[in-house]
N, C-alpha and C positions, 0 to 999 in steps of 0.2 A: 538107278539114277546117274546121270553121266555127270559129269563136275560141271562147277560153275566155267571154269575154261573154256571147255567145249561148246557150252551153250552160249558163251560170250561171244564166241567169236562166230559162230551159225547165225545166231541173229545177225551179227554185222555186213557178215556175207549176203545172206541170200538177197536180203535188196539192191545190195551192190554189184549183183551178178545177174538180178533178175527186175531192174529198176523201172519197168513198165506193169509189175504185175504184185497187185496188193495183199501184204501179211496181214491177219487177221488173229489176232493171241487168243487163244482158248485154254492155257493151261491155270488152272487154280481161278477163274476170271470168270463172272458172270456172265453172259452172254446174251446179249437181248439179239431176236432172229430177226426183229423185224428193219434191225440197225443194221444188215449185213451188207455190203456192196451189192449192186444188179450187177459189175463184172465176174469175170473170175477170180478166186480170191483163192489165199493158202495158207495152212495152219501148218503147226512143227510138234515134235512129240521127240520124246527123246529115251533111251533104252541104254542101259553099261550093264556090261551082263560077264563083264571079268576087267581087272585092273591087279598086275604079277609084275612082280621085280625080275628085271631083266639084265641084273648086272649085280658086280658084285663090290661091296665096298658101302665108305658114305662118303657123301649122300648118295643112297642109292638111283636107281634108273627104276619108273615104273611105267608098265603100259598098262593104257585103260583101251579095252577095246568096244565097240557098240554100234547102237545104229539110232539116226533120223530119221523119222516117219515123216515125211511130208504130203499134207492133203491136201489136196486142189479141191477144188468148189465152182462149178459153172450153174448155172442157173435150168432146172431140167427144160427139155425142151431145145436146147438151143445144140444139141450134137454132140458129137466127141470130138471133131478132131482140136476145138478152141484149146481142149486141157490133153490132149493128146500134143499139143503143139507146146506148150508150158512147160509136160513134162519131159519133153526131150531137149529144152533147153536148162533144166535143172540137170541131164544127164550130160550137156554138153559142157556146161556150165564143172561141174564137178566131177566129174569122172579124171581121177588124180592130183586133183586140186589140195594144196596146202595152205595153213594160215601165212599170214609174212614170219611168224616166225619160224616157220618150220618143224615144231613140234604137235601138231594134229595134222593129219592128212587124210582122206576120205579117198577108200583104194575102191570102192567097187558100190555103181550107182545100177541099181535094176530099171527095166523096164515099167511104168504103170501097172496099176491092178484095179480093177473096176471092184468097187466095194458098193454095200448096201449102204443110204445114205441115213439108216436110223432114225435120229429125232427131227431131223431135216429130211424126211423123205416127203416125198412131193413137193419139196421147194429147191431143192438142189442134188444134183448127181453128181456124186462123187469118184474120184481116182489118187490112190496113193503111191506116192515113189519114195523107195526106202534105199538108202545109203547107207554103209559100213563106213566106221573110222577108225585109226589108230591114235592114240593119243600118248606122247613120251615126256612124263614131266618127273623131276627130278629135286 
């Protein structure tokens, strides 16, 4: 699980970087599939995979590394370019992105991957963009 600092920074940065793209919360909330936007939208998942000490002394500096998975959705039948354009906007906005404190950095933004729609199959076509980050905390 990514730290709360990382989550807050990404939750704040995405709408600022992508103002015309609607965020739909899906983590630990009930989703009303009938109320989803008709236009393309996105949601976010977090996954931390490491937190290690990177300094001597007290207080120590710890480096958390992890990923942010951005799932993009567009109505089925609307083609792939609308989401591919949004994915490219994410890549441009977040490659080598730092939060205002300088403690959090996105160092990798992968090209989009098409995914199975899962329980949204039929209504939505999905792409995922994976971003890798480092967070240094004291």
